[in-house]
C-alpha positions as semicolon CSV with decimal commas, in nm:
position;residue;x (nm);y (nm);z (nm)
1;M;0,989;3,137;2,113
2;L;1,218;2,932;2,339
3;T;1,140;2,831;2,695
4;H;1,351;2,979;2,976
5;K;1,544;2,652;2,997
6;H;1,624;2,654;2,625
7;A;1,712;3,025;2,625
8;T;1,957;2,986;2,908
9;I;2,143;2,700;2,750
10;A;2,132;2,858;2,403
11;S;2,309;3,163;2,535
12;T;2,610;2,951;2,625
13;M;2,608;2,736;2,309
14;S;2,905;2,924;2,166
15;D;3,114;2,747;2,429
16;N;2,997;2,399;2,319
17;F;3,004;2,187;2,002
18;S;2,689;2,214;1,795
19;Y;2,513;2,064;1,497
20;I;2,468;2,330;1,231
21;F;2,180;2,312;0,980
22;P;2,101;2,561;0,705
23;A;1,735;2,626;0,776
24;I;1,422;2,827;0,709
25;R;1,239;2,961;1,011
26;G;0,860;2,954;1,020
27;I;0,575;3,012;1,262
28;Q;0,289;2,776;1,346
29;A;0,045;2,831;1,633
30;G;0,265;3,118;1,748
31;R;0,571;2,894;1,785
32;E;0,889;2,878;1,580
33;Y;0,978;2,573;1,377
34;Y;1,254;2,511;1,124
35;V;1,287;2,332;0,790
36;S;1,626;2,197;0,687
37;M;1,800;1,930;0,481
38;C;1,981;1,640;0,644
39;P;2,231;1,404;0,476
40;M;2,088;1,054;0,486
41;R;2,400;0,906;0,643
42;L;2,340;1,120;0,953
43;L;1,978;1,020;1,012
44;S;2,049;0,715;1,227
45;K;2,313;0,907;1,424
46;L;2,095;1,208;1,496
47;F;1,747;1,069;1,547
48;V;1,650;0,819;1,815
49;F;1,347;0,608;1,891
50;D;1,175;0,599;2,225
51;D;1,251;0,294;2,435
52;E;1,017;0,034;2,285
53;E;0,997;-0,141;2,621
54;L;0,809;0,155;2,763
55;V;0,431;0,137;2,777
56;P;0,257;0,344;2,505
57;E;0,153;0,610;2,757
58;L;0,521;0,695;2,815
59;R;0,627;0,698;2,450
60;A;0,598;0,982;2,199
61;Q;0,563;0,758;1,893
62;R;0,434;0,418;1,785
63;T;0,651;0,107;1,812
64;L;0,862;0,055;1,500
65;N;0,703;-0,210;1,278
66;R;1,008;-0,395;1,147
67;I;0,799;-0,580;0,889
68;R;0,747;-0,255;0,696
69;V;1,114;-0,155;0,686
70;P;1,252;-0,407;0,427
71;D;0,990;-0,310;0,169
72;I;1,074;0,059;0,201
73;A;1,447;-0,015;0,192
74;S;1,400;-0,228;-0,119
75;Y;1,208;0,057;-0,281
76;I;1,507;0,288;-0,228
77;V;1,762;0,037;-0,357
78;K;1,562;-0,055;-0,667
79;N;1,482;0,305;-0,750
80;K;1,795;0,486;-0,639
81;D;1,771;0,719;-0,939
82;S;1,403;0,806;-0,893
83;Y;1,288;0,742;-0,532
84;T;1,086;1,012;-0,356
85;F;1,045;1,076;0,018
86;S;0,844;1,334;0,206
87;A;0,991;1,521;0,503
88;I;1,067;1,369;0,841
89;T;0,926;1,554;1,141
90;A;1,133;1,566;1,460
91;S;1,134;1,739;1,797
92;I;1,452;1,878;1,948
93;D;1,494;1,828;2,322
94;G;1,787;2,053;2,400
95;A;1,951;2,387;2,332
96;V;1,896;2,555;1,995
97;K;1,988;2,888;1,843
98;F;1,883;3,033;1,510
99;E;2,095;3,298;1,341
100;S;1,923;3,474;1,053
101;A;2,115;3,541;0,734
102;G;2,035;3,910;0,753
103;G;1,913;4,149;1,014
104;N;1,579;4,137;1,188
105;D;1,461;4,426;0,970
106;D;1,468;4,213;0,653
107;K;1,171;3,975;0,666
108;A;1,311;3,747;0,395
109;S;1,652;3,725;0,557
110;F;1,484;3,687;0,895
111;R;1,342;3,352;0,778
112;M;1,663;3,222;0,618
113;G;1,959;3,134;0,833
114;T;2,144;2,875;1,037
115;L;2,003;2,650;1,308
116;M;2,256;2,552;1,572
117;V;2,166;2,257;1,795
118;S;2,371;2,148;2,091
119;M;2,530;1,806;2,052
120;D;2,382;1,724;2,392
121;A;2,031;1,766;2,247
122;K;1,806;1,471;2,171
123;F;1,616;1,443;1,842
124;I;1,288;1,251;1,860
125;V;1,113;1,148;1,538
126;N;0,744;1,239;1,545
127;D;0,670;1,123;1,193
128;G;0,889;0,921;0,956
129;Q;1,054;0,661;1,180
130;H;0,997;0,383;0,925
131;R;1,153;0,593;0,649
132;Q;1,452;0,660;0,871
133;A;1,502;0,293;0,955
134;A;1,465;0,194;0,589
135;I;1,718;0,455;0,478
136;K;1,965;0,317;0,730
137;D;1,923;-0,036;0,587
138;A;1,936;0,086;0,226
139;L;2,266;0,266;0,285
140;Q;2,427;-0,068;0,367
141;V;2,353;-0,173;0,007
142;V;2,401;0,162;-0,169
143;P;2,625;0,371;0,059
144;E;2,671;0,632;-0,215
145;L;2,323;0,761;-0,129
146;G;2,455;0,876;0,208
147;D;2,531;1,226;0,084
148;E;2,184;1,273;-0,060
149;T;1,944;1,465;0,159
150;I;1,596;1,443;0,302
151;A;1,388;1,734;0,429
152;V;1,345;1,756;0,804
153;V;1,096;1,972;0,992
154;F;1,225;2,058;1,340
155;F;0,998;2,153;1,628
156;L;1,112;2,242;1,978
157;D;1,038;1,970;2,230
158;R;0,786;2,077;2,491
159;G;0,747;1,758;2,685
160;L;0,591;1,416;2,637
161;Q;0,234;1,539;2,617
162;R;0,315;1,784;2,337
163;C;0,510;1,517;2,141
164;Q;0,221;1,272;2,173
165;Q;-0,024;1,541;2,058
166;M;0,200;1,618;1,759
167;F;0,200;1,252;1,659
168;A;-0,181;1,241;1,683
169;D;-0,220;1,566;1,487
170;L;0,024;1,464;1,212
171;N;-0,168;1,141;1,154
172;R;-0,518;1,271;1,223
173;H;-0,612;1,355;0,865
174;A;-0,380;1,117;0,681
175;V;-0,577;0,928;0,416
176;K;-0,419;0,638;0,233
177;P;-0,489;0,654;-0,141
178;S;-0,703;0,377;-0,284
179;A;-0,539;0,069;-0,432
180;S;-0,679;0,158;-0,775
181;L;-0,533;0,509;-0,766
182;N;-0,197;0,367;-0,659
183;V;-0,203;0,139;-0,964
184;L;-0,308;0,425;-1,193
185;Y;-0,017;0,645;-1,084
186;D;0,243;0,367;-1,061
187;H;0,469;0,366;-1,367
188;R;0,733;0,136;-1,220
189;S;0,522;-0,176;-1,174
190;A;0,509;-0,399;-1,481
191;A;0,174;-0,544;-1,369
192;A;0,029;-0,195;-1,320
193;N;0,136;-0,094;-1,672
194;V;-0,027;-0,403;-1,822
195;A;-0,346;-0,347;-1,621
196;K;-0,371;0,016;-1,735
197;H;-0,309;-0,086;-2,096
198;L;-0,588;-0,345;-2,082
199;S;-0,828;-0,099;-1,921
200;L;-0,780;0,133;-2,219
201;T;-0,756;-0,113;-2,509
202;S;-0,933;-0,439;-2,422
203;K;-1,287;-0,490;-2,550
204;V;-1,361;-0,658;-2,217
205;F;-1,257;-0,374;-1,986
206;Q;-1,264;-0,058;-2,197
207;N;-1,485;0,207;-2,029
208;L;-1,583;-0,039;-1,757
209;I;-1,285;0,009;-1,523
210;E;-1,298;0,233;-1,214
211;T;-0,949;0,382;-1,187
212;E;-0,977;0,595;-0,872
213;K;-1,173;0,384;-0,624
214;S;-1,126;0,028;-0,505
215;S;-1,494;-0,027;-0,433
216;L;-1,795;0,048;-0,649
217;S;-2,117;0,216;-0,543
218;E;-2,454;0,078;-0,645
219;R;-2,496;0,357;-0,899
220;S;-2,151;0,328;-1,053
221;R;-2,151;0,257;-1,425
222;K;-1,822;0,073;-1,393
223;L;-1,813;-0,304;-1,363
224;F;-1,457;-0,365;-1,239
225;T;-1,190;-0,180;-1,042
226;L;-0,838;-0,123;-1,169
227;S;-0,695;-0,271;-0,849
228;A;-0,890;-0,595;-0,900
229;L;-0,763;-0,628;-1,258
230;H;-0,411;-0,548;-1,140
231;F;-0,410;-0,818;-0,873
232;S;-0,557;-1,074;-1,114
233;I;-0,266;-1,007;-1,352
234;I;-0,017;-1,052;-1,067
235;E;-0,187;-1,383;-0,987
236;M;-0,164;-1,500;-1,348
237;L;0,182;-1,399;-1,470
238;P;0,521;-1,406;-1,296
239;E;0,719;-1,083;-1,266
240;K;0,975;-1,192;-1,526
241;E;0,704;-1,250;-1,784
242;L;0,534;-0,920;-1,699
243;E;0,854;-0,734;-1,784
244;D;0,784;-0,823;-2,148
245;F;0,509;-0,563;-2,180
246;I;0,396;-0,655;-2,532
247;G;0,397;-1,030;-2,467
248;A;0,225;-0,999;-2,129
249;S;-0,041;-0,763;-2,263
250;K;-0,117;-0,994;-2,554
251;K;-0,142;-1,297;-2,325
252;C;-0,371;-1,118;-2,078
253;Q;-0,592;-0,983;-2,354
254;E;-0,630;-1,329;-2,507
255;F;-0,717;-1,481;-2,169
256;W;-0,973;-1,222;-2,062
257;E;-1,147;-1,211;-2,398
258;L;-1,198;-1,587;-2,380
259;V;-1,322;-1,556;-2,022
260;A;-1,563;-1,275;-2,114
261;A;-1,706;-1,482;-2,398
262;Q;-1,835;-1,728;-2,136
263;I;-1,993;-1,463;-1,911
264;P;-2,284;-1,304;-2,101
265;E;-2,363;-1,047;-1,830
266;W;-2,035;-0,866;-1,901
267;L;-2,145;-0,827;-2,264
268;Y;-2,494;-0,718;-2,158
269;V;-2,346;-0,429;-1,962
270;R;-2,141;-0,317;-2,261
271;D;-2,451;-0,338;-2,484
272;L;-2,659;-0,149;-2,222
273;K;-2,891;-0,447;-2,175
274;M;-2,806;-0,459;-1,805
275;T;-2,666;-0,205;-1,563
276;S;-2,338;-0,259;-1,383
277;G;-2,520;-0,226;-1,051
278;D;-2,763;-0,506;-1,139
279;V;-2,479;-0,737;-1,239
280;R;-2,280;-0,673;-0,921
281;R;-2,593;-0,716;-0,712
282;D;-2,704;-1,046;-0,865
283;F;-2,377;-1,211;-0,969
284;I;-2,030;-1,255;-0,819
285;H;-1,820;-1,273;-1,137
286;S;-1,728;-0,904;-1,160
287;H;-1,613;-0,877;-0,798
288;S;-1,248;-0,854;-0,700
289;I;-1,225;-1,198;-0,540
290;V;-1,344;-1,371;-0,859
291;L;-1,105;-1,176;-1,082
292;H;-0,824;-1,277;-0,844
293;A;-0,938;-1,638;-0,860
294;L;-0,963;-1,633;-1,239
295;G;-0,610;-1,496;-1,257
296;R;-0,491;-1,784;-1,042
297;V;-0,678;-2,029;-1,265
298;G;-0,515;-1,870;-1,569
299;K;-0,173;-1,932;-1,418
300;A;-0,257;-2,301;-1,371
301;I;-0,379;-2,328;-1,731
302;Y;-0,066;-2,169;-1,877
303;Q;0,149;-2,409;-1,674
304;L;-0,003;-2,705;-1,863
305;P;0,222;-2,859;-2,134
306;S;0,003;-2,765;-2,432
307;P;-0,313;-2,595;-2,305
308;N;-0,613;-2,564;-2,535
309;L;-0,725;-2,232;-2,394
310;P;-1,059;-2,198;-2,580
311;K;-1,163;-2,553;-2,490
312;I;-1,069;-2,525;-2,123
313;L;-1,215;-2,178;-2,066
314;G;-1,526;-2,273;-2,264
315;K;-1,632;-2,473;-1,958
316;L;-1,676;-2,151;-1,763
317;K;-2,024;-2,121;-1,913
318;N;-2,123;-2,418;-1,695
319;I;-2,068;-2,218;-1,375
320;D;-2,366;-2,065;-1,198
321;W;-2,228;-1,728;-1,083
322;S;-2,552;-1,617;-0,921
323;R;-2,539;-1,490;-0,563
324;K;-2,847;-1,706;-0,503
325;N;-2,626;-2,011;-0,561
326;A;-2,530;-2,011;-0,194
327;E;-2,473;-2,386;-0,197
328;T;-2,166;-2,327;-0,411
329;W;-2,041;-1,983;-0,309
330;E;-2,120;-1,956;0,062
331;G;-1,792;-2,018;0,244
332;R;-1,599;-1,967;-0,078
333;A;-1,662;-1,627;-0,236
334;M;-1,921;-1,521;0,022
335;I;-1,948;-1,518;0,399
336;G;-2,298;-1,470;0,532
337;G;-2,412;-1,358;0,187
338;A;-2,149;-1,081;0,161
339;M;-1,852;-1,094;-0,072
340;A;-1,534;-1,209;0,107
341;K;-1,181;-1,080;0,046
342;S;-0,934;-1,306;0,225
343;N;-0,666;-1,509;0,050
344;Q;-0,837;-1,824;0,180
345;N;-1,159;-1,724;0,002
346;I;-0,967;-1,656;-0,319
347;T;-0,822;-2,007;-0,294
348;L;-1,160;-2,169;-0,232
349;T;-1,318;-1,974;-0,519
350;S;-1,041;-2,074;-0,758
351;N;-1,081;-2,434;-0,638
352;E;-1,441;-2,439;-0,756
353;I;-1,349;-2,287;-1,092
354;K;-1,068;-2,541;-1,131
355;R;-1,306;-2,824;-1,050
356;V;-1,544;-2,719;-1,327
357;L;-1,256;-2,675;-1,573
358;G;-1,104;-3,013;-1,482
359;L;-0,780;-2,873;-1,339
360;K;-0,588;-3,034;-1,054
361;L;-0,552;-2,867;-0,716
362;S;-0,218;-2,806;-0,553
363;P;-0,156;-2,970;-0,211
364;E;-0,225;-2,636;-0,038
365;E;-0,545;-2,587;-0,236
366;Q;-0,658;-2,940;-0,159
367;K;-0,596;-2,882;0,211
368;A;-0,816;-2,571;0,202
369;E;-1,082;-2,763;0,012
370;D;-1,080;-3,050;0,262
371;A;-1,121;-2,804;0,548
372;L;-1,421;-2,642;0,377
373;Q;-1,588;-2,975;0,308
374;A;-1,529;-3,085;0,665
375;S;-1,691;-2,765;0,795
376;R;-1,992;-2,829;0,571
377;N;-2,033;-3,185;0,692
378;P;-2,354;-3,201;0,902
379;R;-2,193;-3,450;1,140
380;N;-1,909;-3,211;1,218
381;Q;-2,154;-2,926;1,268
382;K;-2,359;-3,142;1,506
383;K;-2,044;-3,235;1,703
384;R;-1,945;-2,870;1,736
385;G;-2,295;-2,786;1,855
386;T;-2,283;-3,043;2,136
387;K;-1,953;-2,920;2,280
């Protein structure tokens, strides 16, 4: 149902120029809304963003995060034959008129028809502004996609408060899928394909990989997460090498089998001599940060002129992976006794592994190591305490 303002203007729309959309009419909360298809080349011309200089209380949407846009645009360009986008949701502030394909007596025809929107109307994106901005950038690279379409759900604008409430409602129950599930369902990523292959075929990971969640409960029988394995593979092998699926899989399998041979607890879990929960509780070596760090160490090993992999990785058995070994792992893999996840902690954890294996640190790694040692220096701690 249109407001009096909309109805008045709509009645005179035949005298003005209008946008015309083939549409389906629906009802939500007693109000009409419309679903249509919009050519991608028209998105940036039709839909506008609120003035980003306005305070949030006066805007109907979040500020556009430009950092996100290039990644989405790149996704479109790289997958122009297989990309997928969900619908954009927009509010129309202006005159509209819907003409059904049939008479009002035919319920099916009543829903199908043509939506006419005055060219003086303003379209405000309630959900999908980053997709819209990315499509605009992608069309500069692949303009032939301009005639392809994206679904748009049109609501009638009922003021700032209603638009803000729509934004809140549309995002209220949105749940981002776990990193592991993203890897499981991703068939484009070379690293994801290798990780899934290892989880199914490797003696190290078979039946011990959690593929849906990115964190493990105390009672979980799994020892690793698929996302942790995936990121360790990204750390170890460059994208170009990962594109050789057979070669990359063979290399990763060789590496992880040699690593596992030096960590008896992994074997104990497979042989049912220890539970996965006990291992995760008492040791750090099955946690994501350590798998990341081991992947980074693997990269450094493979960059050596003629690496003797068994000899180098054999030194892993000299590492005390126990959580009780706070002297080694506090500030590296753990913060306050809890496992850490930052890139800095991955670096510091890989530094310790490299030290034991006799590998050199990069300048960036050495800088992080120096900072850690300085923070552990009792003199520095005393100085900080007196300030």
